[in-house]
DRENDO-1510 file (C-alpha; in Angstrom, 1 decimal, always signed):
<recs>
REC; n; res; u; v; w
REC; 1; UNK; +0.0; +0.0; +0.0 .
REC; 2; UNK; +1.4; +3.4; -0.9 .
REC; 3; UNK; +1.8; +6.1; +1.6 .
REC; 4; UNK; -1.5; +8.0; +2.3 .
REC; 5; UNK; -1.1; +11.3; +4.2 .
REC; 6; UNK; -3.9; +13.6; +5.4 .
REC; 7; UNK; -2.6; +17.2; +5.6 .
REC; 8; UNK; -3.9; +20.4; +7.0 .
REC; 9; UNK; -2.2; +23.5; +5.7 .
REC; 10; UNK; -1.4; +25.4; +8.9 .
REC; 11; UNK; +2.1; +26.7; +8.2 .
REC; 12; UNK; +3.6; +30.0; +7.1 .
REC; 13; UNK; +5.2; +30.3; +3.7 .
REC; 14; UNK; +7.8; +33.1; +3.5 .
REC; 15; UNK; +9.3; +34.7; +0.4 .
REC; 16; UNK; +9.4; +37.8; -1.8 .
REC; 17; UNK; +6.7; +38.5; -4.5 .
REC; 18; UNK; +5.8; +34.9; -5.3 .
REC; 19; UNK; +5.0; +33.4; -1.9 .
REC; 20; UNK; +2.3; +34.2; +0.6 .
REC; 21; UNK; +3.0; +34.9; +4.3 .
REC; 22; UNK; -0.6; +34.1; +5.4 .
REC; 23; UNK; -1.7; +31.2; +7.6 .
REC; 24; UNK; -4.1; +28.9; +5.7 .
REC; 25; UNK; -5.6; +26.5; +8.3 .
REC; 26; UNK; -8.8; +25.7; +6.4 .
REC; 27; UNK; -7.2; +23.8; +3.5 .
REC; 28; UNK; -7.3; +20.0; +4.0 .
REC; 29; UNK; -6.7; +17.2; +1.6 .
REC; 30; UNK; -4.7; +14.1; +0.9 .
REC; 31; UNK; -2.6; +12.3; -1.7 .
REC; 32; UNK; -2.3; +8.6; -2.3 .
REC; 33; UNK; +1.5; +9.0; -2.8 .
REC; 34; UNK; +3.2; +12.1; -1.3 .
REC; 35; UNK; +6.5; +11.4; -3.1 .
REC; 36; UNK; +4.7; +12.5; -6.3 .
REC; 37; UNK; +1.9; +14.8; -5.2 .
REC; 38; UNK; +1.4; +16.9; -2.1 .
REC; 39; UNK; -1.6; +18.9; -1.0 .
REC; 40; UNK; -1.7; +22.1; +1.1 .
REC; 41; UNK; -2.9; +25.7; +0.8 .
REC; 42; UNK; -1.4; +27.4; -2.3 .
REC; 43; UNK; +1.6; +29.7; -1.7 .
REC; 44; UNK; +2.3; +31.1; -5.2 .
REC; 45; UNK; +1.1; +34.5; -6.3 .
REC; 46; UNK; +1.6; +35.6; -9.9 .
REC; 47; UNK; +0.0; +35.0; -13.3 .
REC; 48; UNK; -3.3; +33.2; -12.7 .
REC; 49; UNK; -2.2; +31.9; -9.4 .
REC; 50; UNK; -3.4; +33.1; -5.9 .
REC; 51; UNK; -2.1; +32.1; -2.5 .
REC; 52; UNK; -4.3; +30.8; +0.3 .
REC; 53; UNK; -6.5; +28.6; -1.9 .
REC; 54; UNK; -6.8; +24.8; -2.2 .
REC; 55; UNK; -3.4; +23.8; -3.7 .
REC; 56; UNK; -1.2; +21.1; -5.1 .
REC; 57; UNK; +2.5; +20.5; -5.7 .
REC; 58; UNK; +4.2; +17.9; -7.8 .
REC; 59; UNK; +7.7; +16.5; -7.9 .
REC; 60; UNK; +8.5; +18.2; -11.3 .
REC; 61; UNK; +8.2; +21.6; -9.8 .
REC; 62; UNK; +9.3; +20.9; -6.3 .
REC; 63; UNK; +7.1; +19.3; -3.6 .
REC; 64; UNK; +6.0; +21.7; -0.9 .
REC; 65; UNK; +5.4; +24.8; -3.1 .
REC; 66; UNK; +1.7; +24.5; -3.9 .
REC; 67; UNK; -0.2; +26.3; -6.6 .
REC; 68; UNK; -3.9; +26.8; -6.6 .
REC; 69; UNK; -6.3; +24.6; -8.7 .
REC; 70; UNK; -8.3; +27.7; -9.6 .
REC; 71; UNK; -5.2; +29.1; -11.3 .
REC; 72; UNK; -4.5; +25.9; -13.1 .
REC; 73; UNK; -7.9; +26.1; -14.8 .
REC; 74; UNK; -6.7; +29.1; -16.7 .
REC; 75; UNK; -4.5; +26.7; -18.7 .
REC; 76; UNK; -7.3; +24.3; -19.4 .
REC; 77; UNK; -11.0; +25.2; -18.8 .
REC; 78; UNK; -13.2; +22.3; -17.8 .
REC; 79; UNK; -14.5; +20.1; -20.6 .
REC; 80; UNK; -18.1; +19.1; -21.3 .
REC; 81; UNK; -17.8; +16.5; -18.5 .
REC; 82; UNK; -16.6; +19.0; -15.9 .
REC; 83; UNK; -13.0; +17.8; -15.9 .
REC; 84; UNK; -9.9; +19.9; -16.4 .
REC; 85; UNK; -7.1; +18.2; -18.4 .
REC; 86; UNK; -3.5; +19.3; -18.5 .
REC; 87; UNK; -1.4; +17.2; -20.8 .
REC; 88; UNK; +2.1; +18.6; -20.5 .
REC; 89; UNK; +3.8; +15.3; -20.8 .
REC; 90; UNK; +2.7; +14.8; -24.4 .
REC; 91; UNK; +2.2; +18.4; -25.5 .
REC; 92; UNK; +4.8; +20.3; -23.7 .
REC; 93; UNK; +5.5; +22.5; -26.7 .
REC; 94; UNK; +2.0; +24.0; -26.1 .
REC; 95; UNK; +2.7; +24.9; -22.5 .
REC; 96; UNK; +4.5; +28.0; -21.2 .
REC; 97; UNK; +8.2; +27.4; -20.9 .
REC; 98; UNK; +7.9; +27.3; -17.1 .
REC; 99; UNK; +5.2; +24.6; -17.4 .
REC; 100; UNK; +6.7; +22.1; -19.9 .
REC; 101; UNK; +6.8; +18.4; -19.0 .
REC; 102; UNK; +4.7; +18.8; -15.8 .
REC; 103; UNK; +2.8; +15.5; -16.3 .
REC; 104; UNK; -0.8; +14.8; -16.9 .
REC; 105; UNK; -3.5; +16.2; -14.7 .
REC; 106; UNK; -7.2; +15.3; -14.7 .
REC; 107; UNK; -9.1; +17.1; -12.0 .
REC; 108; UNK; -12.6; +18.4; -11.2 .
REC; 109; UNK; -14.2; +21.0; -9.0 .
REC; 110; UNK; -17.0; +20.2; -6.5 .
REC; 111; UNK; -19.8; +22.5; -7.4 .
REC; 112; UNK; -18.6; +26.1; -7.2 .
REC; 113; UNK; -16.6; +25.5; -4.0 .
REC; 114; UNK; -12.8; +25.7; -3.7 .
REC; 115; UNK; -12.8; +21.9; -3.4 .
REC; 116; UNK; -11.0; +19.7; -6.0 .
REC; 117; UNK; -10.2; +16.1; -6.7 .
REC; 118; UNK; -8.4; +14.2; -9.4 .
REC; 119; UNK; -5.4; +12.2; -10.6 .
REC; 120; UNK; -1.9; +12.9; -11.8 .
REC; 121; UNK; +0.9; +10.8; -13.5 .
REC; 122; UNK; +4.1; +11.6; -15.4 .
REC; 123; UNK; +2.8; +10.1; -18.6 .
REC; 124; UNK; -0.9; +9.6; -18.4 .
REC; 125; UNK; -0.6; +5.9; -17.9 .
REC; 126; UNK; -2.6; +4.9; -14.8 .
REC; 127; UNK; -0.6; +1.7; -14.4 .
REC; 128; UNK; +2.6; +3.6; -13.9 .
REC; 129; UNK; +3.9; +3.9; -10.4 .
REC; 130; UNK; +3.6; +7.7; -10.6 .
REC; 131; UNK; -0.2; +7.5; -10.9 .
REC; 132; UNK; -1.5; +9.4; -7.9 .
REC; 133; UNK; -5.0; +10.4; -6.8 .
REC; 134; UNK; -5.7; +13.4; -4.5 .
REC; 135; UNK; -8.2; +15.9; -3.1 .
REC; 136; UNK; -7.8; +19.4; -1.8 .
REC; 137; UNK; -10.3; +21.8; -0.4 .
REC; 138; UNK; -10.7; +25.1; +1.4 .
REC; 139; UNK; -13.2; +25.8; +4.2 .
REC; 140; UNK; -12.8; +22.3; +5.6 .
REC; 141; UNK; -15.2; +21.4; +8.4 .
REC; 142; UNK; -13.9; +20.8; +11.9 .
REC; 143; UNK; -16.9; +19.0; +13.3 .
REC; 144; UNK; -20.0; +17.1; +12.1 .
REC; 145; UNK; -23.6; +16.6; +13.5 .
REC; 146; UNK; -24.2; +13.8; +15.8 .
REC; 147; UNK; -27.6; +12.9; +14.3 .
REC; 148; UNK; -29.3; +12.9; +10.9 .
REC; 149; UNK; -28.3; +11.7; +7.5 .
REC; 150; UNK; -27.3; +13.2; +4.2 .
REC; 151; UNK; -26.8; +11.9; +0.7 .
REC; 152; UNK; -24.1; +13.1; -1.8 .
REC; 153; UNK; -24.1; +12.7; -5.6 .
REC; 154; UNK; -20.5; +11.9; -6.3 .
REC; 155; UNK; -18.3; +11.7; -9.3 .
REC; 156; UNK; -15.1; +9.5; -9.4 .
REC; 157; UNK; -12.0; +10.0; -11.5 .
REC; 158; UNK; -10.0; +6.9; -12.5 .
REC; 159; UNK; -8.0; +6.8; -15.8 .
REC; 160; UNK; -10.1; +9.6; -17.3 .
REC; 161; UNK; -9.8; +9.6; -21.1 .
REC; 162; UNK; -11.9; +12.6; -22.0 .
REC; 163; UNK; -15.2; +10.7; -22.2 .
REC; 164; UNK; -18.2; +10.7; -19.9 .
REC; 165; UNK; -18.1; +6.9; -20.0 .
REC; 166; UNK; -14.8; +6.8; -18.2 .
REC; 167; UNK; -16.1; +8.7; -15.2 .
REC; 168; UNK; -17.7; +7.0; -12.2 .
REC; 169; UNK; -21.0; +8.2; -10.8 .
REC; 170; UNK; -22.9; +7.2; -7.6 .
REC; 171; UNK; -24.4; +8.1; -4.3 .
REC; 172; UNK; -22.8; +8.2; -0.8 .
REC; 173; UNK; -24.8; +8.3; +2.4 .
REC; 174; UNK; -23.6; +9.9; +5.5 .
REC; 175; UNK; -25.2; +8.6; +8.7 .
REC; 176; UNK; -24.1; +11.1; +11.3 .
REC; 177; UNK; -25.8; +9.3; +14.1 .
REC; 178; UNK; -23.9; +6.1; +13.3 .
REC; 179; UNK; -20.8; +8.0; +12.2 .
REC; 180; UNK; -20.6; +6.1; +8.9 .
REC; 181; UNK; -20.2; +6.9; +5.3 .
REC; 182; UNK; -21.3; +4.3; +2.8 .
REC; 183; UNK; -22.0; +4.0; -1.0 .
REC; 184; UNK; -20.6; +3.2; -4.4 .
REC; 185; UNK; -20.0; +4.6; -7.9 .
REC; 186; UNK; -19.5; +3.0; -11.3 .
REC; 187; UNK; -19.2; +4.0; -14.9 .
REC; 188; UNK; -22.0; +3.9; -17.4 .
REC; 189; UNK; -20.9; +0.6; -19.0 .
REC; 190; UNK; -20.4; -1.0; -15.5 .
REC; 191; UNK; -16.9; -2.0; -16.5 .
REC; 192; UNK; -15.4; -0.4; -13.4 .
REC; 193; UNK; -16.9; +0.4; -10.0 .
REC; 194; UNK; -15.8; +1.3; -6.5 .
REC; 195; UNK; -17.6; +0.8; -3.2 .
REC; 196; UNK; -16.2; +2.5; -0.1 .
REC; 197; UNK; -17.5; -0.1; +2.2 .
REC; 198; UNK; -18.3; +1.3; +5.7 .
REC; 199; UNK; -16.0; +4.2; +6.4 .
REC; 200; UNK; -15.9; +6.1; +9.7 .
REC; 201; UNK; -17.0; +9.7; +10.0 .
REC; 202; UNK; -14.7; +11.1; +12.6 .
REC; 203; UNK; -15.5; +14.0; +15.0 .
REC; 204; UNK; -13.1; +16.3; +13.2 .
REC; 205; UNK; -15.2; +15.9; +9.9 .
REC; 206; UNK; -12.6; +13.6; +8.3 .
REC; 207; UNK; -13.5; +10.2; +6.9 .
REC; 208; UNK; -11.3; +7.1; +7.2 .
REC; 209; UNK; -11.9; +3.5; +6.1 .
REC; 210; UNK; -10.1; +0.3; +5.2 .
REC; 211; UNK; -12.6; -2.0; +3.6 .
REC; 212; UNK; -13.3; -0.4; +0.2 .
REC; 213; UNK; -13.6; -2.8; -2.8 .
REC; 214; UNK; -14.0; -2.5; -6.5 .
REC; 215; UNK; -14.1; -4.2; -9.9 .
REC; 216; UNK; -12.2; -3.1; -12.9 .
REC; 217; UNK; -12.8; -4.9; -16.2 .
REC; 218; UNK; -13.4; -8.2; -14.4 .
REC; 219; UNK; -10.6; -7.8; -11.8 .
REC; 220; UNK; -11.8; -7.6; -8.2 .
REC; 221; UNK; -9.8; -5.5; -5.8 .
REC; 222; UNK; -10.3; -5.3; -2.0 .
REC; 223; UNK; -8.9; -3.7; +1.1 .
REC; 224; UNK; -8.9; -0.1; -0.3 .
REC; 225; UNK; -8.1; +2.7; +2.1 .
REC; 226; UNK; -10.6; +5.6; +2.2 .
REC; 227; UNK; -9.6; +9.1; +3.1 .
REC; 228; UNK; -12.1; +12.0; +2.7 .
REC; 229; UNK; -13.2; +15.3; +4.2 .
REC; 230; UNK; -16.4; +17.3; +4.6 .
REC; 231; UNK; -16.4; +21.0; +3.6 .
REC; 232; UNK; -18.6; +24.0; +3.9 .
REC; 233; UNK; -20.9; +22.8; +6.6 .
REC; 234; UNK; -21.2; +19.3; +5.2 .
REC; 235; UNK; -22.4; +20.8; +1.9 .
REC; 236; UNK; -19.5; +19.2; +0.0 .
REC; 237; UNK; -17.4; +16.1; +0.2 .
REC; 238; UNK; -14.2; +15.0; -1.4 .
REC; 239; UNK; -11.8; +12.1; -1.0 .
REC; 240; UNK; -9.9; +9.1; -2.5 .
REC; 241; UNK; -9.7; +5.4; -2.4 .
REC; 242; UNK; -6.2; +3.9; -2.4 .
REC; 243; UNK; -5.8; +0.3; -3.5 .
REC; 244; UNK; -2.7; -1.8; -3.6 .
REC; 245; UNK; -2.3; -1.2; -7.4 .
REC; 246; UNK; -2.0; +2.4; -8.6 .
REC; 247; UNK; -4.3; +1.7; -11.6 .
REC; 248; UNK; -7.3; +1.2; -9.3 .
REC; 249; UNK; -6.8; +4.3; -7.2 .
REC; 250; UNK; -9.8; +6.6; -7.5 .
REC; 251; UNK; -10.6; +10.2; -6.4 .
REC; 252; UNK; -14.1; +11.4; -5.8 .
REC; 253; UNK; -16.1; +14.5; -4.9 .
REC; 254; UNK; -19.7; +15.6; -4.7 .
REC; 255; UNK; -22.3; +17.9; -3.1 .
REC; 256; UNK; -25.2; +17.2; -0.8 .
REC; 257; UNK; -28.5; +16.4; -2.6 .
</recs>
């Protein structure tokens, strides 16, 4: 199992012109492999980028210096399926000189919130060891109700190829009284699907689990690790499922019905 790290951006970033010196405690997220992708509040100001937002850093540019997802959308607006694609591994000549060979990003926004989820790899090959899924969001909740339920319409990203059929869709149910999150998602042809099993809703509004399972083109996978977070007063949810093989790792996000 790859390293899974939940992070809350509560540090100061110092620098001249390009870095913020503000504390950004509300940005929370996770990466399925922190040697390739790290999540924290964005630190970079300049061009389309703004500090203090949900951010990401990758090994090609130096881990630990996050840029905001909102700024990244300037390079690739969302497609008709709501996914932003940055293909700088294959089309680096189309990128600004400072953005060449950054790898392949597929990420999506949860509603209109500063909450994002997606996948990254060096080449766009989800079987490569660099394939990493992640989520990052601002205004993370710090507590949850102790009673009541809510359902979330979620979308999952796993090996997105530009078609709606490659996305997963489903419903998750949060039972705050029982402190559990359950549900599943699949693509339209039912060739791949992920069920998060019974994950625990923790008192700090994070979600953790270890019994997710799925099926991918006839291959069954089990023992997936779930990491997720509620945002904006439980209006939004984002997370990931980390299986033993990188090709099965899936990011997800959605809003309350």
